[in-house]
N, CA, C and O atoms as CSV, one atom per row, in Angstrom:
chain,resi,resn,atom,element,x,y,z
A,1,MET,N,N,72.725,65.646,101.537
A,1,MET,CA,C,73.175,64.703,100.532
A,1,MET,C,C,71.933,64.036,99.962
A,1,MET,O,O,71.080,63.538,100.698
A,2,ILE,N,N,71.849,64.037,98.660
A,2,ILE,CA,C,70.712,63.448,97.961
A,2,ILE,C,C,71.234,62.349,97.053
A,2,ILE,O,O,72.209,62.545,96.326
A,3,ARG,N,N,70.591,61.203,97.095
A,3,ARG,CA,C,70.974,60.081,96.227
A,3,ARG,C,C,69.979,59.948,95.092
A,3,ARG,O,O,68.766,59.982,95.301
A,4,HIS,N,N,70.510,59.796,93.887
A,4,HIS,CA,C,69.717,59.523,92.685
A,4,HIS,C,C,70.250,58.235,92.088
A,4,HIS,O,O,71.070,58.271,91.171
A,5,GLY,N,N,69.805,57.118,92.586
A,5,GLY,CA,C,70.327,55.841,92.116
A,5,GLY,C,C,71.765,55.681,92.570
A,5,GLY,O,O,72.039,55.623,93.768
A,6,GLU,N,N,72.689,55.608,91.615
A,6,GLU,CA,C,74.119,55.470,91.910
A,6,GLU,C,C,74.801,56.823,92.143
A,6,GLU,O,O,75.896,56.881,92.701
A,7,GLU,N,N,74.155,57.904,91.715
A,7,GLU,CA,C,74.746,59.239,91.839
A,7,GLU,C,C,74.437,59.846,93.203
A,7,GLU,O,O,73.362,59.642,93.767
A,8,VAL,N,N,75.407,60.595,93.714
A,8,VAL,CA,C,75.234,61.286,94.988
A,8,VAL,C,C,75.416,62.766,94.737
A,8,VAL,O,O,76.403,63.192,94.137
A,9,GLU,N,N,74.437,63.560,95.210
A,9,GLU,CA,C,74.489,65.009,95.055
A,9,GLU,C,C,74.706,65.623,96.435
A,9,GLU,O,O,73.959,65.335,97.370
A,10,MET,N,N,75.731,66.471,96.563
A,10,MET,CA,C,75.965,67.122,97.852
A,10,MET,C,C,76.467,68.545,97.625
A,10,MET,O,O,76.983,68.883,96.560
A,11,SER,N,N,76.297,69.366,98.661
A,11,SER,CA,C,76.738,70.754,98.562
A,11,SER,C,C,78.256,70.815,98.700
A,11,SER,O,O,78.896,69.832,99.074
A,12,THR,N,N,78.820,71.969,98.396
A,12,THR,CA,C,80.270,72.119,98.503
A,12,THR,C,C,80.734,72.020,99.951
A,12,THR,O,O,81.830,71.528,100.217
A,13,GLU,N,N,79.910,72.484,100.889
A,13,GLU,CA,C,80.263,72.386,102.306
A,13,GLU,C,C,80.298,70.931,102.760
A,13,GLU,O,O,81.180,70.539,103.524
A,14,GLU,N,N,79.350,70.138,102.298
A,14,GLU,CA,C,79.355,68.709,102.639
A,14,GLU,C,C,80.537,67.987,102.000
A,14,GLU,O,O,81.135,67.104,102.615
A,15,ALA,N,N,80.869,68.357,100.780
A,15,ALA,CA,C,81.960,67.689,100.068
A,15,ALA,C,C,83.315,68.019,100.691
A,15,ALA,O,O,84.201,67.165,100.728
A,16,SER,N,N,83.486,69.249,101.181
A,16,SER,CA,C,84.774,69.630,101.765
A,16,SER,C,C,84.904,69.153,103.199
A,16,SER,O,O,86.006,69.149,103.746
A,17,GLY,N,N,83.821,68.758,103.809
A,17,GLY,CA,C,83.861,68.233,105.165
A,17,GLY,C,C,83.890,69.310,106.231
A,17,GLY,O,O,84.266,69.026,107.368
A,18,GLY,N,N,83.517,70.507,105.914
A,18,GLY,CA,C,83.529,71.568,106.922
A,18,GLY,C,C,83.049,72.874,106.355
A,18,GLY,O,O,82.544,72.947,105.235
A,19,GLN,N,N,83.215,73.899,107.150
A,19,GLN,CA,C,82.801,75.230,106.733
A,19,GLN,C,C,83.939,75.922,106.001
A,19,GLN,O,O,85.112,75.623,106.223
A,20,LYS,N,N,83.582,76.830,105.144
A,20,LYS,CA,C,84.586,77.631,104.435
A,20,LYS,C,C,84.575,79.023,105.053
A,20,LYS,O,O,83.706,79.846,104.762
A,21,ARG,N,N,85.572,79.271,105.923
A,21,ARG,CA,C,85.620,80.553,106.622
A,21,ARG,C,C,86.663,81.492,106.045
A,21,ARG,O,O,86.581,82.696,106.289
A,22,GLY,N,N,87.625,81.011,105.305
A,22,GLY,CA,C,88.628,81.880,104.705
A,22,GLY,C,C,89.714,82.310,105.661
A,22,GLY,O,O,90.321,83.362,105.460
A,23,ILE,N,N,89.981,81.528,106.701
A,23,ILE,CA,C,91.012,81.891,107.673
A,23,ILE,C,C,92.388,81.897,107.016
A,23,ILE,O,O,93.231,82.729,107.352
A,24,VAL,N,N,92.619,80.991,106.097
A,24,VAL,CA,C,93.927,80.922,105.432
A,24,VAL,C,C,94.209,82.226,104.684
A,24,VAL,O,O,95.350,82.685,104.641
A,25,ARG,N,N,93.194,82.806,104.112
A,25,ARG,CA,C,93.347,84.079,103.395
A,25,ARG,C,C,93.807,85.174,104.350
A,25,ARG,O,O,94.685,85.965,104.006
A,26,TYR,N,N,93.223,85.226,105.548
A,26,TYR,CA,C,93.607,86.247,106.519
A,26,TYR,C,C,95.032,86.031,107.012
A,26,TYR,O,O,95.778,86.995,107.183
A,27,VAL,N,N,95.415,84.794,107.239
A,27,VAL,CA,C,96.778,84.495,107.675
A,27,VAL,C,C,97.774,84.934,106.596
A,27,VAL,O,O,98.805,85.530,106.910
A,28,LEU,N,N,97.471,84.646,105.344
A,28,LEU,CA,C,98.342,85.037,104.239
A,28,LEU,C,C,98.462,86.556,104.142
A,28,LEU,O,O,99.566,87.077,103.985
A,29,LEU,N,N,97.348,87.265,104.233
A,29,LEU,CA,C,97.375,88.730,104.138
A,29,LEU,C,C,98.150,89.354,105.301
A,29,LEU,O,O,98.954,90.263,105.095
A,30,ILE,N,N,97.911,88.872,106.511
A,30,ILE,CA,C,98.595,89.437,107.677
A,30,ILE,C,C,100.085,89.147,107.632
A,30,ILE,O,O,100.895,90.029,107.920
A,31,SER,N,N,100.463,87.914,107.272
A,31,SER,CA,C,101.892,87.590,107.235
A,31,SER,C,C,102.605,88.344,106.115
A,31,SER,O,O,103.760,88.736,106.285
A,32,THR,N,N,101.954,88.553,104.990
A,32,THR,CA,C,102.551,89.334,103.902
A,32,THR,C,C,102.736,90.791,104.331
A,32,THR,O,O,103.774,91.398,104.063
A,33,ALA,N,N,101.733,91.340,104.991
A,33,ALA,CA,C,101.837,92.727,105.460
A,33,ALA,C,C,102.956,92.869,106.492
A,33,ALA,O,O,103.712,93.840,106.453
A,34,LEU,N,N,103.068,91.921,107.405
A,34,LEU,CA,C,104.139,91.979,108.407
A,34,LEU,C,C,105.517,91.850,107.769
A,34,LEU,O,O,106.462,92.512,108.199
A,35,ALA,N,N,105.642,91.007,106.752
A,35,ALA,CA,C,106.923,90.868,106.060
A,35,ALA,C,C,107.303,92.161,105.342
A,35,ALA,O,O,108.463,92.569,105.370
A,36,ILE,N,N,106.340,92.796,104.710
A,36,ILE,CA,C,106.602,94.065,104.012
A,36,ILE,C,C,107.011,95.140,105.016
A,36,ILE,O,O,107.941,95.906,104.761
A,37,ILE,N,N,106.324,95.199,106.148
A,37,ILE,CA,C,106.651,96.195,107.165
A,37,ILE,C,C,108.054,95.950,107.725
A,37,ILE,O,O,108.833,96.890,107.882
A,38,ALA,N,N,108.377,94.689,108.025
A,38,ALA,CA,C,109.698,94.369,108.580
A,38,ALA,C,C,110.808,94.713,107.601
A,38,ALA,O,O,111.810,95.312,107.991
A,39,LEU,N,N,110.647,94.344,106.342
A,39,LEU,CA,C,111.679,94.649,105.342
A,39,LEU,C,C,111.801,96.148,105.103
A,39,LEU,O,O,112.900,96.647,104.859
A,40,SER,N,N,110.689,96.869,105.171
A,40,SER,CA,C,110.738,98.325,105.007
A,40,SER,C,C,111.492,98.976,106.159
A,40,SER,O,O,112.277,99.901,105.949
A,41,ILE,N,N,111.252,98.490,107.384
A,41,ILE,CA,C,111.963,99.037,108.540
A,41,ILE,C,C,113.460,98.769,108.424
A,41,ILE,O,O,114.274,99.649,108.704
A,42,ILE,N,N,113.822,97.564,108.015
A,42,ILE,CA,C,115.246,97.237,107.839
A,42,ILE,C,C,115.877,98.127,106.775
A,42,ILE,O,O,116.984,98.630,106.966
A,43,TRP,N,N,115.187,98.324,105.664
A,43,TRP,CA,C,115.706,99.145,104.568
A,43,TRP,C,C,115.846,100.605,105.002
A,43,TRP,O,O,116.870,101.235,104.738
A,44,MET,N,N,114.814,101.147,105.672
A,44,MET,CA,C,114.866,102.550,106.081
A,44,MET,C,C,115.899,102.779,107.175
A,44,MET,O,O,116.561,103.817,107.189
A,45,THR,N,N,116.048,101.824,108.093
A,45,THR,CA,C,117.061,101.956,109.144
A,45,THR,C,C,118.451,101.943,108.541
A,45,THR,O,O,119.306,102.730,108.947
A,46,GLY,N,N,118.694,101.069,107.584
A,46,GLY,CA,C,119.991,101.022,106.913
A,46,GLY,C,C,120.283,102.292,106.145
A,46,GLY,O,O,121.415,102.774,106.131
A,47,ALA,N,N,119.256,102.836,105.502
A,47,ALA,CA,C,119.451,104.074,104.740
A,47,ALA,C,C,119.682,105.257,105.672
A,47,ALA,O,O,120.437,106.170,105.339
A,48,ALA,N,N,119.042,105.248,106.828
A,48,ALA,CA,C,119.183,106.369,107.764
A,48,ALA,C,C,120.524,106.345,108.482
A,48,ALA,O,O,121.045,107.401,108.840
A,49,THR,N,N,121.091,105.167,108.698
A,49,THR,CA,C,122.343,105.080,109.453
A,49,THR,C,C,123.581,105.072,108.569
A,49,THR,O,O,124.693,105.172,109.088
A,50,SER,N,N,123.434,104.957,107.276
A,50,SER,CA,C,124.608,104.975,106.396
A,50,SER,C,C,125.068,106.412,106.193
A,50,SER,O,O,124.254,107.335,106.217
A,51,PRO,N,N,126.368,106.606,105.993
A,51,PRO,CA,C,126.872,107.966,105.759
A,51,PRO,C,C,126.293,108.535,104.468
A,51,PRO,O,O,126.120,107.825,103.477
A,52,GLU,N,N,126.000,109.826,104.502
A,52,GLU,CA,C,125.405,110.453,103.320
A,52,GLU,C,C,126.405,110.517,102.181
A,52,GLU,O,O,127.592,110.762,102.396
A,53,GLY,N,N,125.925,110.300,100.987
A,53,GLY,CA,C,126.746,110.400,99.800
A,53,GLY,C,C,127.659,109.212,99.579
A,53,GLY,O,O,128.449,109.212,98.635
A,54,SER,N,N,127.571,108.212,100.418
A,54,SER,CA,C,128.442,107.053,100.220
A,54,SER,C,C,127.753,106.067,99.290
A,54,SER,O,O,126.713,105.494,99.617
A,55,THR,N,N,128.348,105.890,98.144
A,55,THR,CA,C,127.831,104.902,97.199
A,55,THR,C,C,128.930,103.876,96.979
A,55,THR,O,O,130.099,104.238,96.849
A,56,PRO,N,N,128.576,102.626,96.936
A,56,PRO,CA,C,129.604,101.604,96.749
A,56,PRO,C,C,130.243,101.702,95.366
A,56,PRO,O,O,129.574,101.990,94.374
A,57,ASN,N,N,131.535,101.458,95.324
A,57,ASN,CA,C,132.265,101.462,94.067
A,57,ASN,C,C,132.202,100.048,93.501
A,57,ASN,O,O,132.711,99.121,94.131
A,58,PRO,N,N,131.591,99.854,92.328
A,58,PRO,CA,C,131.465,98.506,91.768
A,58,PRO,C,C,132.812,97.840,91.513
A,58,PRO,O,O,132.917,96.615,91.578
A,59,ALA,N,N,133.843,98.630,91.225
A,59,ALA,CA,C,135.159,98.045,90.964
A,59,ALA,C,C,135.750,97.434,92.230
A,59,ALA,O,O,136.466,96.435,92.161
A,60,GLU,N,N,135.457,98.022,93.373
A,60,GLU,CA,C,135.959,97.494,94.641
A,60,GLU,C,C,135.137,96.308,95.131
A,60,GLU,O,O,135.629,95.485,95.904
A,61,ALA,N,N,133.901,96.219,94.690
A,61,ALA,CA,C,133.009,95.177,95.181
A,61,ALA,C,C,133.236,93.835,94.493
A,61,ALA,O,O,132.831,92.800,95.023
A,62,THR,N,N,133.866,93.831,93.343
A,62,THR,CA,C,134.076,92.571,92.623
A,62,THR,C,C,135.421,91.965,93.001
A,62,THR,O,O,136.409,92.673,93.196
A,63,ALA,N,N,135.434,90.671,93.096
A,63,ALA,CA,C,136.668,89.967,93.438
A,63,ALA,C,C,137.466,89.717,92.178
A,63,ALA,O,O,136.901,89.443,91.118
A,64,ASN,N,N,138.783,89.811,92.292
A,64,ASN,CA,C,139.667,89.536,91.165
A,64,ASN,C,C,140.493,88.302,91.522
A,64,ASN,O,O,141.495,88.416,92.228
A,65,PRO,N,N,140.093,87.142,91.053
A,65,PRO,CA,C,140.806,85.923,91.441
A,65,PRO,C,C,142.232,85.848,90.874
A,65,PRO,O,O,143.048,85.073,91.374
A,66,ALA,N,N,142.540,86.631,89.850
A,66,ALA,CA,C,143.869,86.586,89.243
A,66,ALA,C,C,144.892,87.433,90.016
A,66,ALA,O,O,146.100,87.317,89.810
A,67,ALA,N,N,144.377,88.282,90.906
A,67,ALA,CA,C,145.285,89.164,91.651
A,67,ALA,C,C,146.094,88.353,92.660
A,67,ALA,O,O,145.641,87.335,93.183
A,68,GLU,N,N,147.308,88.842,92.913
A,68,GLU,CA,C,148.167,88.147,93.889
A,68,GLU,C,C,147.666,88.459,95.292
A,68,GLU,O,O,147.132,89.541,95.541
A,69,PRO,N,N,147.838,87.512,96.204
A,69,PRO,CA,C,147.400,87.770,97.577
A,69,PRO,C,C,148.245,88.867,98.214
A,69,PRO,O,O,149.444,88.981,97.963
A,70,GLU,N,N,147.586,89.669,99.044
A,70,GLU,CA,C,148.284,90.752,99.711
A,70,GLU,C,C,149.170,90.207,100.823
A,70,GLU,O,O,148.860,89.169,101.407
A,71,GLY,N,N,150.252,90.886,101.118
A,71,GLY,CA,C,151.132,90.503,102.204
A,71,GLY,C,C,152.306,89.650,101.757
A,71,GLY,O,O,153.133,89.298,102.598
A,72,ASP,N,N,152.425,89.309,100.526
A,72,ASP,CA,C,153.561,88.512,100.037
A,72,ASP,C,C,154.636,89.399,99.508
A,72,ASP,O,O,155.671,88.912,99.053
């Protein structure tokens, strides 16, 4: 730290109060990679265990609130 009258000159390491090691960057990269791997495993497992040729019918997937309840 260097003083020039009222002005203070310091390095970025002194101003931040510590060293800049970039650990947060590694944590972010590792957690992102693990999330991608986990979601890929879930997706591939679901695709492998579903019956072949079964595609959902969009007409069956939507709810029809105007329809009468079944069983009446």
